[in-house]
N, C-alpha and C positions, 0 to 999 in steps of 0.2 A: 632474556625474556623481560627483564625489568624495563629495558628501553621501550619495549612494546606497550607495557602498562603506562610508562611515562608519556609516550607519544599520544596515547588515547586518553590520557588524564583520567585514569582510573586507579583505584587504590588496592584492588583485590582482583582474583580471577573471577569471582562472582560478578563483579562490575564489569570485567572484560567480556564475559559471556552475554550480559545484558546489551552491552554495546554491539556485539556481534549480531544479537537477535534484531536489535534496532536497525542495523545496517542491512541485514537480510530483508526486513520489511521495506526499507527504502529502495532496495534493488528491485523488489517485486513491483513496487509502486512505479518505478522508472520503466520497467519492462512494458507496462500498459501503454506508455507513450510510443514505444518502438512498435508494438503490435498495431497500434492505430495508424502510425505513419506508414508502415509497410503496406498495410491493407489499403490505405488511401492511395498510395503511389500505384499499387497494382490496378486499382480500379480507375485511376485518373480523376477522382472525386473524393471529397471528404466523407468517410464512413466511420462508424464506431462498431467494431466487431464485438461479439459476445465475450470473447476472451478479455477485452479491455475491461469490462465490468467485473469479471472474476479476479483479475489481477488487482483491480481497485479495492475490491472487498478484502482479499487476501492481505495485501500491503497495508490497507487501512486497519485491519484488525491487529496485525502485528505492531504497527506504529502506535495504535491506541493502547495496546497492552504495555508497550515500552513507555509511553507517556505517563500511564498510571504508576508504574514502577518508579519513574523519575519524579513523580508528583508535579508535573508541570501543567498548571491550569490552562494556559493558552494552547498548548499542544493537545491536551485532552479535549478541549472544546472544538478545536479545528478538526481533529480526526473524528469526533463523534458526529459532527454535522456531515462531514463527507461520507461517512459509513451509511448514515440515513439515506443520502441521495443515491449512493451506489446500489444499496439493497432495493430501494424503491424503483430504480431503473431495471434491475433484474426481474422484480415482481411484474412490472408493466410488460416487459418483453415475454415472459412466460405466460402471462394472462392473455396477450395477443395471440400467442401460438395456439393456446387452448381454444380460443374463439375461432381461429382459422380452420 
């Protein structure tokens, strides 16, 4: 087990679980690209399905939390800006549905 901690460059199991949390966020963030790609291939045109934005918010929140824990100002700023955009897109999508 110490080899795993060394490989991930962490000093404790608490750090290990934070890295796992961050990796899960990155996986969610990556899943959004797969969702978008598959949807576009099926339609034979570029589209962005609703799930893309939900994966974006989920992955972004997890990565933002991870960045706060790591106290990484560059990562914090990057994720906070992305979260604003993802949430705004969901807001616009739901507002459009209400108007329709």
